[in-house]
Each structure stands twice: as C-alpha cells, then as structure tokens.
N, CA and C atoms as a LAMMPS dump frame, in Angstrom:
ITEM: TIMESTEP
0
ITEM: NUMBER OF ATOMS
390
ITEM: BOX BOUNDS ff ff ff
-5.0000000000000000e+02 5.0000000000000000e+02
-5.0000000000000000e+02 5.0000000000000000e+02
-5.0000000000000000e+02 5.0000000000000000e+02
ITEM: ATOMS id mol type element x y z
1 1 1 N 0.999 -1.23 0.024
2 1 2 C -0.046 -0.015 -0.069
3 1 3 C 0.938 1.188 -0.15
4 2 1 N 0.546 2.234 -0.905
5 2 2 C 1.267 3.529 -0.893
6 2 3 C 0.284 4.593 -0.771
7 3 1 N 0.677 5.46 0.121
8 3 2 C -0.334 6.662 0.261
9 3 3 C 0.563 7.967 0.057
10 4 1 N 0.074 8.657 -1.071
11 4 2 C 0.798 9.739 -1.498
12 4 3 C 0.207 11.094 -1.408
13 5 1 N 0.829 12.026 -0.896
14 5 2 C 0.165 13.395 -0.847
15 5 3 C 0.147 13.908 -2.209
16 6 1 N -0.981 14.528 -2.336
17 6 2 C -1.518 15.189 -3.848
18 6 3 C -1.085 16.58 -3.921
19 7 1 N -0.494 16.943 -4.79
20 7 2 C -0.196 18.558 -4.991
21 7 3 C -0.38 18.976 -6.427
22 8 1 N -0.342 20.235 -6.551
23 8 2 C -0.762 20.942 -7.772
24 8 3 C 0.76 21.036 -8.646
25 9 1 N 1.62 20.8 -8.012
26 9 2 C 2.883 20.691 -8.839
27 9 3 C 2.935 19.884 -9.896
28 10 1 N 3.454 20.204 -11.198
29 10 2 C 3.487 19.321 -12.388
30 10 3 C 2.284 19.48 -13.397
31 11 1 N 1.478 20.425 -13.07
32 11 2 C 0.333 20.537 -13.906
33 11 3 C 0.627 21.582 -15.071
34 12 1 N 1.942 22.311 -15.041
35 12 2 C 2.152 23.31 -15.964
36 12 3 C 1.592 24.813 -15.706
37 13 1 N 1.038 24.982 -14.561
38 13 2 C 0.505 26.226 -14.467
39 13 3 C 0.509 26.478 -12.885
40 14 1 N 0.528 27.708 -12.654
41 14 2 C 0.368 28.074 -11.101
42 14 3 C -1.072 27.86 -10.491
43 15 1 N -1.191 27.235 -9.171
44 15 2 C -2.432 27.29 -8.683
45 15 3 C -2.432 27.807 -7.42
46 16 1 N -3.59 28.575 -7.089
47 16 2 C -3.97 28.968 -5.691
48 16 3 C -5.181 28.588 -5.397
49 17 1 N -5.34 27.257 -5.466
50 17 2 C -6.601 26.488 -5.292
51 17 3 C -7.061 27.002 -3.605
52 18 1 N -8.353 27.247 -3.488
53 18 2 C -8.842 27.841 -2.398
54 18 3 C -8.81 26.594 -1.257
55 19 1 N -9.036 25.482 -1.736
56 19 2 C -9.188 24.222 -0.717
57 19 3 C -7.869 23.733 -0.266
58 20 1 N -7.08 23.551 -1.264
59 20 2 C -5.825 22.747 -1.069
60 20 3 C -4.457 23.239 -1.214
61 21 1 N -4.412 24.46 -1.576
62 21 2 C -3.078 25.144 -1.895
63 21 3 C -2.576 25.69 -0.652
64 22 1 N -1.24 25.239 -0.169
65 22 2 C -0.513 25.746 0.867
66 22 3 C -0.129 27.144 0.795
67 23 1 N 0.047 27.615 -0.452
68 23 2 C 0.492 29.08 -0.739
69 23 3 C -0.771 30.027 -0.726
70 24 1 N -1.866 29.557 -0.684
71 24 2 C -3.084 30.463 -0.356
72 24 3 C -3.558 30.629 1.035
73 25 1 N -2.913 31.773 1.542
74 25 2 C -3.088 32.074 2.898
75 25 3 C -4.536 32.275 3.378
76 26 1 N -5.376 32.754 2.195
77 26 2 C -6.679 32.959 2.702
78 26 3 C -7.536 31.654 2.444
79 27 1 N -7.053 30.556 2.052
80 27 2 C -7.699 29.444 1.734
81 27 3 C -7.745 28.247 2.752
82 28 1 N -8.349 27.166 2.661
83 28 2 C -8.39 26.259 3.62
84 28 3 C -7.035 25.429 3.987
85 29 1 N -6.178 25.189 2.839
86 29 2 C -4.841 24.819 2.887
87 29 3 C -4.994 23.152 3.577
88 30 1 N -5.903 22.453 2.963
89 30 2 C -6.293 20.933 3.259
90 30 3 C -5.304 20.062 2.498
91 31 1 N -4.682 19.411 3.025
92 31 2 C -3.748 18.269 2.181
93 31 3 C -4.46 16.956 1.928
94 32 1 N -4.481 16.677 0.762
95 32 2 C -5.11 15.428 0.309
96 32 3 C -4.282 14.175 0.015
97 33 1 N -4.556 13.125 0.14
98 33 2 C -3.77 11.962 0.065
99 33 3 C -4.449 10.909 -0.82
100 34 1 N -3.792 10.138 -1.588
101 34 2 C -4.38 8.945 -2.478
102 34 3 C -3.893 7.816 -1.831
103 35 1 N -4.582 6.769 -1.714
104 35 2 C -4.302 5.484 -1.122
105 35 3 C -4.589 4.644 -2.358
106 36 1 N -3.355 4.142 -2.972
107 36 2 C -3.597 3.375 -4.218
108 36 3 C -4.001 2.055 -3.897
109 37 1 N -3.851 1.66 -2.734
110 37 2 C -4.697 0.151 -2.66
111 37 3 C -6.105 0.105 -2.511
112 38 1 N -6.65 1.069 -1.789
113 38 2 C -8.087 1.342 -1.808
114 38 3 C -8.718 2.144 -2.949
115 39 1 N -7.693 2.85 -3.555
116 39 2 C -8.249 3.652 -4.781
117 39 3 C -9.163 4.847 -4.262
118 40 1 N -8.702 5.467 -3.029
119 40 2 C -9.533 6.474 -2.479
120 40 3 C -8.706 7.64 -2.16
121 41 1 N -9.24 8.921 -2.223
122 41 2 C -8.708 10.044 -1.852
123 41 3 C -9.098 10.51 -0.454
124 42 1 N -8.354 10.713 0.466
125 42 2 C -8.625 11.097 1.727
126 42 3 C -7.864 12.517 2.245
127 43 1 N -8.596 13.114 3.226
128 43 2 C -7.966 14.15 3.971
129 43 3 C -8.654 14.464 5.462
130 44 1 N -8.015 15.109 6.306
131 44 2 C -8.605 15.43 7.383
132 44 3 C -8.58 16.774 7.433
133 45 1 N -9.684 17.453 7.86
134 45 2 C -9.669 19.045 7.744
135 45 3 C -10.41 19.652 9.133
136 46 1 N -9.888 20.722 9.693
137 46 2 C -10.619 21.463 10.753
138 46 3 C -10.811 22.83 10.326
139 47 1 N -11.911 23.275 10.248
140 47 2 C -12.155 24.795 9.648
141 47 3 C -12.274 25.603 10.924
142 48 1 N -11.675 26.882 10.645
143 48 2 C -11.813 27.862 11.675
144 48 3 C -12.957 28.788 11.531
145 49 1 N -13.053 29.74 12.357
146 49 2 C -14.197 30.699 12.304
147 49 3 C -14.409 31.562 11.116
148 50 1 N -13.382 31.437 10.164
149 50 2 C -13.427 32.15 9.15
150 50 3 C -14.297 31.42 8.084
151 51 1 N -14.527 30.186 8.165
152 51 2 C -15.483 29.286 7.453
153 51 3 C -16.754 28.976 8.101
154 52 1 N -17.077 29.879 9.03
155 52 2 C -18.495 29.576 9.829
156 52 3 C -19.952 29.948 9.07
157 53 1 N -20.854 29.257 9.314
158 53 2 C -21.932 29.73 8.919
159 53 3 C -22.792 30.167 9.995
160 54 1 N -23.531 29.407 11.003
161 54 2 C -24.082 29.76 12.186
162 54 3 C -22.934 29.581 13.196
163 55 1 N -23.057 30.121 14.363
164 55 2 C -22.1 30.212 15.383
165 55 3 C -21.508 28.691 15.658
166 56 1 N -20.234 28.638 15.553
167 56 2 C -19.702 27.25 15.806
168 56 3 C -19.813 26.124 15.019
169 57 1 N -20.439 26.454 13.645
170 57 2 C -20.746 25.522 12.816
171 57 3 C -20.041 26.012 11.333
172 58 1 N -19.608 25.027 10.614
173 58 2 C -19.047 25.194 9.411
174 58 3 C -19.963 25.661 8.344
175 59 1 N -19.929 26.633 7.529
176 59 2 C -20.808 27.095 6.493
177 59 3 C -20.834 25.905 5.494
178 60 1 N -22.156 25.604 4.988
179 60 2 C -22.463 24.56 4.1
180 60 3 C -21.69 24.836 2.691
181 61 1 N -21.473 25.99 2.188
182 61 2 C -20.588 26.162 1.089
183 61 3 C -19.368 25.856 1.044
184 62 1 N -18.81 25.994 2.484
185 62 2 C -17.388 25.528 2.718
186 62 3 C -17.178 24.06 2.569
187 63 1 N -18.327 23.338 3.265
188 63 2 C -18.265 21.786 3.196
189 63 3 C -18.285 21.475 1.688
190 64 1 N -19.171 21.963 1.032
191 64 2 C -19.406 21.467 -0.394
192 64 3 C -18.122 21.716 -1.206
193 65 1 N -17.196 22.79 -0.844
194 65 2 C -16.001 23.048 -1.519
195 65 3 C -14.902 21.981 -1.009
196 66 1 N -15.095 21.517 0.192
197 66 2 C -14.18 20.391 0.394
198 66 3 C -14.728 19.068 -0.232
199 67 1 N -15.867 18.829 -0.352
200 67 2 C -16.282 17.588 -1.245
201 67 3 C -16.029 17.811 -2.626
202 68 1 N -15.993 18.852 -3.169
203 68 2 C -15.763 19.135 -4.539
204 68 3 C -14.262 18.927 -4.849
205 69 1 N -13.372 19.271 -3.837
206 69 2 C -11.947 19.114 -3.998
207 69 3 C -11.646 17.636 -3.919
208 70 1 N -12.095 16.918 -2.974
209 70 2 C -11.963 15.501 -2.701
210 70 3 C -12.409 14.755 -3.986
211 71 1 N -13.46 15.084 -4.511
212 71 2 C -13.839 14.345 -5.82
213 71 3 C -13.091 14.775 -7.034
214 72 1 N -12.557 15.959 -7.037
215 72 2 C -11.625 16.262 -8.204
216 72 3 C -10.426 15.661 -8.031
217 73 1 N -9.802 15.512 -6.793
218 73 2 C -8.522 14.692 -6.582
219 73 3 C -8.585 13.283 -6.944
220 74 1 N -9.921 12.75 -6.637
221 74 2 C -10.203 11.22 -6.935
222 74 3 C -10.041 11.006 -8.449
223 75 1 N -10.53 11.972 -9.172
224 75 2 C -10.544 11.944 -10.591
225 75 3 C -9.16 12.048 -11.116
226 76 1 N -8.353 12.97 -10.686
227 76 2 C -7.027 13.175 -10.914
228 76 3 C -6.09 11.985 -10.525
229 77 1 N -6.167 11.398 -9.288
230 77 2 C -5.32 10.373 -8.884
231 77 3 C -5.641 9.152 -9.452
232 78 1 N -6.932 8.778 -9.514
233 78 2 C -7.251 7.412 -9.871
234 78 3 C -7.549 7.278 -11.502
235 79 1 N -8.092 8.221 -12.046
236 79 2 C -8.258 8.1 -13.552
237 79 3 C -7.094 8.902 -14.4
238 80 1 N -6.117 9.562 -13.525
239 80 2 C -5.147 10.373 -14.27
240 80 3 C -5.666 11.193 -15.492
241 81 1 N -6.704 12.115 -14.987
242 81 2 C -7.359 12.961 -15.881
243 81 3 C -7.724 14.211 -14.859
244 82 1 N -7.29 15.375 -15.354
245 82 2 C -7.674 16.63 -14.586
246 82 3 C -9.173 16.657 -14.614
247 83 1 N -9.65 17.266 -13.589
248 83 2 C -11.129 17.364 -13.406
249 83 3 C -11.695 18.674 -13.107
250 84 1 N -12.839 19.049 -13.593
251 84 2 C -13.707 20.162 -13.304
252 84 3 C -15.191 19.634 -12.863
253 85 1 N -15.818 20.469 -11.903
254 85 2 C -17.057 20.034 -11.572
255 85 3 C -18.096 20.354 -12.475
256 86 1 N -19.069 19.232 -12.728
257 86 2 C -20.101 19.877 -13.622
258 86 3 C -21.277 20.099 -12.79
259 87 1 N -21.55 19.352 -11.714
260 87 2 C -22.713 19.638 -10.833
261 87 3 C -22.463 18.996 -9.469
262 88 1 N -23.245 19.335 -8.514
263 88 2 C -23.142 18.851 -7.303
264 88 3 C -24.585 18.456 -6.605
265 89 1 N -24.842 17.602 -5.929
266 89 2 C -25.928 17.322 -4.938
267 89 3 C -25.243 17.038 -3.693
268 90 1 N -25.954 17.829 -2.677
269 90 2 C -25.348 17.569 -1.272
270 90 3 C -26.784 17.425 -0.362
271 91 1 N -26.598 16.433 0.597
272 91 2 C -27.533 16.276 1.647
273 91 3 C -26.655 16.458 2.957
274 92 1 N -27.019 17.434 3.773
275 92 2 C -26.351 17.547 5.073
276 92 3 C -27.225 16.791 6.117
277 93 1 N -26.598 15.954 6.777
278 93 2 C -27.175 15.029 7.687
279 93 3 C -27.197 15.544 9.202
280 94 1 N -26.014 16.302 9.322
281 94 2 C -25.789 16.878 10.709
282 94 3 C -24.622 17.956 10.668
283 95 1 N -24.521 18.997 11.57
284 95 2 C -23.528 20.127 11.375
285 95 3 C -22.319 19.598 11.603
286 96 1 N -21.21 20.373 10.917
287 96 2 C -19.737 20.134 11.111
288 96 3 C -19.274 21.236 12.037
289 97 1 N -18.774 20.943 13.314
290 97 2 C -18.563 21.92 14.199
291 97 3 C -17.132 22.538 13.861
292 98 1 N -16.992 23.68 13.94
293 98 2 C -15.615 24.342 13.769
294 98 3 C -14.641 23.952 14.831
295 99 1 N -13.417 23.896 14.408
296 99 2 C -12.288 23.595 15.176
297 99 3 C -11.991 22.127 15.528
298 100 1 N -12.914 21.236 14.931
299 100 2 C -12.84 19.793 15.35
300 100 3 C -12.35 19.076 14.018
301 101 1 N -11.608 18.278 14.11
302 101 2 C -11.062 17.392 12.903
303 101 3 C -12.166 16.485 12.29
304 102 1 N -12.399 16.557 10.994
305 102 2 C -13.239 15.769 10.357
306 102 3 C -12.621 15.106 9.138
307 103 1 N -13.029 13.776 8.757
308 103 2 C -12.227 13.392 7.479
309 103 3 C -13.271 13.549 6.457
310 104 1 N -12.575 13.588 5.249
311 104 2 C -13.34 13.49 4.023
312 104 3 C -12.679 12.421 2.988
313 105 1 N -13.493 11.849 2.263
314 105 2 C -12.955 10.674 1.265
315 105 3 C -13.799 10.751 0.243
316 106 1 N -13.035 10.444 -1.002
317 106 2 C -13.881 10.398 -2.273
318 106 3 C -13.181 9.216 -3.202
319 107 1 N -14.033 8.564 -3.848
320 107 2 C -13.625 7.523 -4.854
321 107 3 C -14.449 7.614 -6.331
322 108 1 N -13.859 7.155 -7.156
323 108 2 C -14.621 6.796 -8.255
324 108 3 C -15.358 5.886 -8.373
325 109 1 N -16.616 5.832 -9.013
326 109 2 C -17.465 4.6 -9.175
327 109 3 C -17.844 4.599 -10.554
328 110 1 N -18.104 3.55 -10.915
329 110 2 C -18.637 3.295 -12.375
330 110 3 C -20.285 3.411 -12.359
331 111 1 N -20.712 4.2 -13.119
332 111 2 C -22.169 4.601 -13.286
333 111 3 C -22.637 4.877 -14.464
334 112 1 N -23.665 4.259 -15.027
335 112 2 C -24.119 4.707 -16.32
336 112 3 C -23.123 4.695 -17.501
337 113 1 N -22.151 3.824 -17.415
338 113 2 C -21.201 3.844 -18.364
339 113 3 C -19.831 4.468 -18.217
340 114 1 N -19.801 5.232 -17.212
341 114 2 C -18.627 6.189 -17.195
342 114 3 C -18.417 6.221 -15.693
343 115 1 N -17.18 6.78 -15.419
344 115 2 C -16.668 7.043 -14.092
345 115 3 C -17.231 8.37 -13.706
346 116 1 N -17.707 8.314 -12.354
347 116 2 C -18.214 9.593 -11.626
348 116 3 C -17.651 9.575 -10.357
349 117 1 N -17.129 10.664 -9.759
350 117 2 C -16.517 10.685 -8.557
351 117 3 C -17.613 11.074 -7.474
352 118 1 N -17.616 10.281 -6.399
353 118 2 C -18.475 10.384 -5.198
354 118 3 C -17.557 10.764 -3.898
355 119 1 N -18.108 11.663 -3.308
356 119 2 C -17.47 12.314 -2.154
357 119 3 C -18.303 12.099 -0.572
358 120 1 N -17.531 12.041 0.426
359 120 2 C -18.199 11.689 1.431
360 120 3 C -17.514 12.257 2.778
361 121 1 N -18.156 13.265 3.429
362 121 2 C -17.344 13.742 4.834
363 121 3 C -18.164 13.191 5.842
364 122 1 N -17.349 12.487 6.631
365 122 2 C -17.717 11.758 8.033
366 122 3 C -17.182 12.347 9.187
367 123 1 N -17.99 12.126 10.222
368 123 2 C -17.717 12.717 11.497
369 123 3 C -16.671 11.702 12.273
370 124 1 N -15.865 12.114 13.103
371 124 2 C -14.855 11.177 13.665
372 124 3 C -15.389 9.795 14.226
373 125 1 N -16.946 9.903 14.564
374 125 2 C -17.376 8.639 15.036
375 125 3 C -17.914 7.734 13.766
376 126 1 N -17.571 8.234 12.722
377 126 2 C -17.822 7.671 11.207
378 126 3 C -19.216 7.577 10.757
379 127 1 N -20.08 8.574 11.3
380 127 2 C -21.209 8.628 10.804
381 127 3 C -21.386 9.671 9.72
382 128 1 N -22.264 9.638 8.629
383 128 2 C -22.201 10.598 7.614
384 128 3 C -22.691 11.984 7.931
385 129 1 N -22.019 12.916 7.34
386 129 2 C -22.18 14.367 7.75
387 129 3 C -22.833 14.993 6.462
388 130 1 N -22.007 14.735 5.359
389 130 2 C -22.662 15.185 3.969
390 130 3 C -22.213 14.374 2.926
C-alpha cells in the first residue's frame, strides 16, 4: 500500500486553489492523499471561524468546496485525468463543528457507463455528515 500526498505541482500552471493550496493564505490549505490500494482520496480537515455559517458550525458552502476538492482529486489520482465539476448534489445530515477534525474521502465509481466521483465527509465517529 502506498499513500501519496497530492499536490498541484506538475500541472504546468500555477495554482492558488482555495481548498488545497498551501500558498493560498486565505484558503483552507487542506492536504489530500491518495491510497492506491483502496483507490480512495482522503484528507482530514478542521475549519476555523473564517469558514463559519451559524455560530460554531461550518458553512455549508465551505463543506461543499471540501467535497468538490476531494472528488476532483479522486478523478485526478485514480483516472489520471484533470477534473472540473459539472454539478453537485449534497444532503447534510448533521452540522460540522468548527475547530474539530473531520475526515473527507472520495472515490470513483462506475455508473451509467462512465466514471463519476463520489465524495463523503464523515464525523470522527464515522457517521455521515454530507
């Protein structure tokens, strides 16, 4: 099993990705990793008050950005293809608290004759959040 940190280096252009780029001081700066044995992309993140919606709770748009990034990295790491988002559907089952670590994961699944990324944010007790 090999777990590799995913970076924007090597794409032939500079990136200031809001979610994953270390150089973006206004962004989330979340590192993503590819587990080649399970073919899954994962990260653990904790959001500050800068990404709040209601007091002490992460903004839904910020959580959607985290899912979007995980799904894009899954396409890049597994399918070896650069990816942009066409559409999103989210269902929030419970709030994500600010300042607490939460894992996110994404994988590609075959559906309707093509590969489509699916992303999942889970709480530390492994129940689904988004």
